[in-house]
NUMI-644493 format. One record per residue (C-alpha): residue number from 1; x negated, y negated, z. Coordinates in Angstrom, 2 decimals, padded with zeros to 5 digits. Layout:
  pos     east    north       up
  NUM        X        Y        Z
...
This chain:
  pos     east    north       up
    1  -098.06  -104.61   107.22
    2  -095.61  -101.92   108.83
    3  -092.32  -102.28   110.32
    4  -091.12  -099.61   112.95
    5  -087.85  -099.76   114.80
    6  -088.51  -100.28   118.67
    7  -086.11  -099.13   121.57
    8  -084.30  -102.38   120.83
    9  -083.97  -101.72   117.06
   10  -085.84  -104.96   116.61
   11  -088.63  -105.32   113.91
   12  -091.83  -104.88   115.85
   13  -095.09  -105.83   114.04
   14  -097.58  -103.41   113.94
   15  -101.32  -103.67   112.51
   16  -103.27  -100.27   112.36
   17  -106.81  -100.65   113.70
   18  -108.21  -097.80   111.30
   19  -107.82  -100.44   108.73
   20  -110.89  -102.53   110.64
   21  -113.06  -100.27   112.98
   22  -113.11  -097.07   114.65
   23  -113.79  -095.69   118.15
   24  -117.60  -095.21   117.79
   25  -117.58  -098.72   116.26
   26  -116.11  -100.00   119.50
   27  -118.61  -098.08   121.52
   28  -121.57  -099.47   119.73
   29  -119.92  -102.92   120.14
   30  -120.10  -102.40   123.79
   31  -123.40  -101.08   124.21
   32  -124.77  -104.14   122.22
   33  -122.72  -106.76   123.66
   34  -123.70  -105.51   127.26
   35  -127.26  -104.65   126.18
   36  -127.01  -101.06   127.19
   37  -129.31  -098.19   126.68
   38  -127.91  -095.87   124.04
   39  -129.77  -092.86   125.46
   40  -128.85  -093.54   129.06
   41  -125.22  -094.70   128.98
   42  -123.63  -095.67   132.18
   43  -120.39  -093.92   131.43
   44  -118.45  -095.01   134.26
   45  -118.89  -098.91   133.11
   46  -118.43  -098.06   129.58
   47  -115.44  -095.91   130.20
   48  -113.91  -098.89   131.99
   49  -114.63  -101.42   129.61
   50  -113.38  -099.11   126.44
   51  -109.92  -098.61   128.45
   52  -109.69  -102.39   128.85
   53  -109.85  -103.00   124.99
   54  -107.26  -100.17   124.60
   55  -105.00  -102.07   127.27
   56  -105.45  -105.21   125.36
   57  -104.81  -103.30   121.87
   58  -101.66  -102.21   123.72
   59  -100.42  -105.55   124.66
   60  -101.27  -106.88   121.26
   61  -098.99  -104.20   119.81
   62  -101.68  -102.88   117.82
   63  -101.19  -099.53   116.46
   64  -103.89  -097.35   118.23
   65  -104.61  -094.49   116.25
   66  -105.11  -091.03   117.59
   67  -109.02  -091.32   117.49
   68  -109.26  -094.08   120.14
   69  -107.09  -091.82   122.47
   70  -109.35  -088.75   121.94
   71  -112.33  -090.95   122.65
   72  -110.89  -092.07   125.77
   73  -110.00  -088.49   126.77
   74  -113.78  -087.70   125.98
   75  -115.17  -090.27   127.90
   76  -113.21  -089.56   130.99
   77  -114.12  -085.85   130.78
   78  -117.51  -086.93   130.61
   79  -117.04  -089.11   133.57
   80  -115.58  -086.57   135.55
   81  -118.48  -083.97   134.78
   82  -120.92  -086.56   135.90
   83  -119.36  -086.72   139.05
   84  -119.68  -083.11   139.91
   85  -122.51  -082.26   142.61
   86  -125.64  -081.05   140.99
   87  -126.01  -077.50   141.70
   88  -128.68  -076.20   144.14
   89  -131.67  -075.18   142.63
   90  -132.15  -071.25   142.11
   91  -128.53  -070.75   141.16
   92  -128.21  -068.89   137.86
   93  -124.58  -069.04   137.53
   94  -124.14  -071.11   134.52
   95  -127.38  -072.63   135.14
   96  -128.05  -073.56   131.68
   97  -124.80  -075.19   130.95
   98  -124.93  -077.31   134.20
   99  -128.56  -078.59   133.24
  100  -127.16  -080.50   130.11
  101  -126.25  -083.77   130.24
  102  -122.70  -084.40   129.49
  103  -123.45  -087.21   127.55
  104  -125.63  -085.43   125.07
  105  -123.02  -084.87   122.41
  106  -121.70  -088.31   122.53
  107  -125.16  -089.78   122.32
  108  -126.00  -087.53   119.41
  109  -122.71  -088.78   117.65
  110  -123.51  -092.41   118.38
  111  -127.11  -092.24   117.02
  112  -125.93  -090.50   113.90
  113  -122.88  -092.81   113.55
  114  -125.41  -095.85   113.94
  115  -127.74  -094.16   111.42
  116  -125.19  -093.92   108.54
  117  -123.53  -097.11   109.07
  118  -126.88  -098.94   108.91
  119  -127.58  -097.07   105.56
  120  -123.93  -097.89   104.23
  121  -124.72  -101.58   105.01
  122  -128.21  -101.39   103.33
  123  -126.66  -099.79   100.36
  124  -123.88  -102.41   100.22
  125  -126.51  -105.31   100.23
  126  -128.29  -103.86   097.19
  127  -125.86  -105.12   094.79
  128  -127.23  -108.55   095.95
  129  -130.84  -107.60   095.76
  130  -131.40  -109.44   092.40
  131  -129.67  -112.64   093.45
  132  -132.77  -114.35   094.78
  133  -135.04  -112.88   091.85
  134  -136.11  -115.69   089.30
  135  -137.76  -115.18   085.90
  136  -140.78  -117.00   085.40
  137  -139.99  -120.66   083.98
  138  -136.29  -120.50   085.49
  139  -134.92  -123.31   087.59
  140  -133.70  -122.05   090.79
  141  -130.27  -122.81   091.70
  142  -129.71  -125.65   094.24
  143  -127.68  -124.34   097.37
  144  -124.55  -126.21   097.79
  145  -121.99  -126.54   100.64
  146  -122.34  -125.13   104.10
  147  -124.76  -122.06   104.91
  148  -122.92  -118.79   104.66
  149  -122.10  -117.36   107.94
  150  -122.24  -114.04   109.54
  151  -119.27  -111.31   109.11
  152  -117.15  -110.77   112.18
  153  -115.72  -107.50   113.60
  154  -112.54  -106.79   114.89
  155  -113.98  -106.32   118.40
  156  -115.82  -109.59   118.70
  157  -112.37  -111.08   117.54
  158  -110.73  -109.48   120.49
  159  -113.40  -110.69   122.97
  160  -112.82  -114.33   121.65
  161  -109.10  -113.78   122.01
  162  -109.43  -112.35   125.57
  163  -111.28  -115.54   126.57
  164  -108.54  -117.69   124.94
  165  -106.01  -115.64   127.22
  166  -108.00  -116.14   130.22
  167  -108.36  -119.91   129.79
  168  -104.68  -120.23   129.17
  169  -103.46  -118.09   131.87
  170  -102.34  -120.76   134.30
  171  -100.28  -122.42   131.62
  172  -098.43  -119.28   130.60
  173  -094.76  -119.62   130.36
  174  -092.35  -116.26   130.56
  175  -089.33  -118.28   129.42
  176  -087.80  -116.65   126.64
  177  -086.74  -119.39   123.64
  178  -083.93  -119.13   121.15
  179  -086.36  -119.80   118.41
  180  -089.45  -117.84   117.83
  181  -091.86  -118.41   114.97
  182  -092.64  -115.17   113.00
  183  -095.90  -113.83   112.16
  184  -095.41  -114.68   108.59
  185  -094.61  -118.43   109.47
  186  -097.56  -118.68   111.41
  187  -099.69  -117.15   108.52
  188  -098.40  -119.72   106.45
  189  -098.94  -122.42   108.90
  190  -102.64  -121.25   109.22
  191  -103.12  -121.20   105.41
  192  -101.78  -124.53   105.06
  193  -104.21  -125.74   107.80
  194  -107.19  -124.46   106.15
  195  -106.19  -125.57   102.46
  196  -106.08  -129.08   104.22
  197  -109.36  -128.72   106.18
  198  -111.44  -125.95   104.34
  199  -112.57  -124.60   107.71
  200  -111.37  -124.45   111.35
  201  -112.71  -123.13   114.61
  202  -111.06  -120.16   115.95
  203  -110.22  -121.86   119.39
  204  -108.49  -124.60   117.87
  205  -105.89  -122.50   116.35
  206  -104.51  -121.69   119.83
  207  -104.44  -125.42   121.05
  208  -101.27  -126.45   122.14
  209  -099.68  -123.14   122.72
  210  -098.53  -122.23   126.48
  211  -096.68  -119.10   126.16
  212  -098.19  -115.59   125.84
  213  -095.82  -114.96   122.61
  214  -097.48  -117.85   120.70
  215  -100.78  -116.82   121.68
  216  -100.39  -113.32   120.43
  217  -098.59  -114.17   117.30
  218  -101.21  -116.74   116.15
  219  -103.78  -113.97   116.82
  220  -102.04  -111.21   114.73
  221  -101.18  -113.66   112.03
  222  -104.97  -114.16   111.74
  223  -105.58  -110.44   111.79
  224  -103.19  -109.99   108.95
  225  -104.69  -112.70   106.80
  226  -107.87  -111.19   107.31
  227  -106.58  -107.57   106.34
  228  -105.17  -109.17   103.18
  229  -108.22  -110.92   102.28
  230  -106.79  -114.36   102.47
  231  -109.22  -115.75   105.00
  232  -112.88  -114.98   106.20
  233  -113.82  -115.14   109.70
  234  -117.60  -115.97   110.36
  235  -119.99  -117.06   113.14
  236  -123.66  -118.35   112.82
  237  -124.95  -116.14   115.67
  238  -123.66  -113.84   118.45
  239  -121.46  -115.83   121.23
  240  -121.47  -118.99   118.90
  241  -117.91  -120.38   117.86
  242  -116.02  -118.47   115.15
  243  -114.91  -120.15   112.09
  244  -112.13  -119.37   109.57
  245  -111.87  -120.52   106.06
  246  -109.74  -119.53   102.94
  247  -110.91  -116.61   100.92
  248  -110.02  -118.31   097.82
  249  -108.63  -122.01   096.72
  250  -105.51  -120.42   095.45
  251  -104.93  -118.08   098.44
  252  -100.99  -117.46   099.04
  253  -098.94  -115.12   101.15
  254  -097.37  -112.35   099.20
  255  -094.38  -111.38   101.63
  256  -090.77  -110.86   101.08
  257  -089.06  -113.08   103.55
  258  -086.49  -110.43   104.09
  259  -089.26  -108.02   105.05
  260  -090.74  -110.67   107.61
  261  -091.96  -108.85   110.82
  262  -091.75  -110.27   114.22
  263  -093.81  -109.52   117.17
  264  -091.88  -108.63   120.62
């Protein structure tokens, strides 16, 4: 966690997105979630969706690293070039340059990044390759507990939280209260709940909260707990409920009370 002095010299919670994902991950998430053709990207649509994510990150006080802003500028530049009229056939002034698809370099980067990301995930899984291999005569270990769930990405969590915000929008209260729970306090509340129940549904963490502040602090607390590897976030399949569970039975917060950040 990082504290930065804001205009009012109050502590503001910042969570660096670079810890989780990068701008190319966000673009791939948009392509997959909207079932877009990576070789024929609708730049206007994907730029609009990308900027919506950046706006949400800004509202959550997530520290958007410069790479995200560079990508936003790149998308805007490509969009502007695609809006230019096609030059008449026969003109040879910069004809070769005009015939190049402005999306070509971005698509190349996405395909290359997607390839290396898949290769990295494949290599990471090789450490478990022998887990299900048994020697002759050995007794196979019986599976215990609930079936494992798939890992989550930051952008899937942002999607889920955005749905929570939309559902609660009519109940939002702008009233400022004197006593505000800190992110560390909310982290402890979530950890206590998980130790009691073992596993909870993502949406249930926001039940009973009617202010924007409480919703945002709860979400940031959950992200910080994921960053500290105190919890795991999973779902069985795309668009299915998201679950949280403790990463270890003895998980505990390691934060100096004097350094507790607040969201403002």
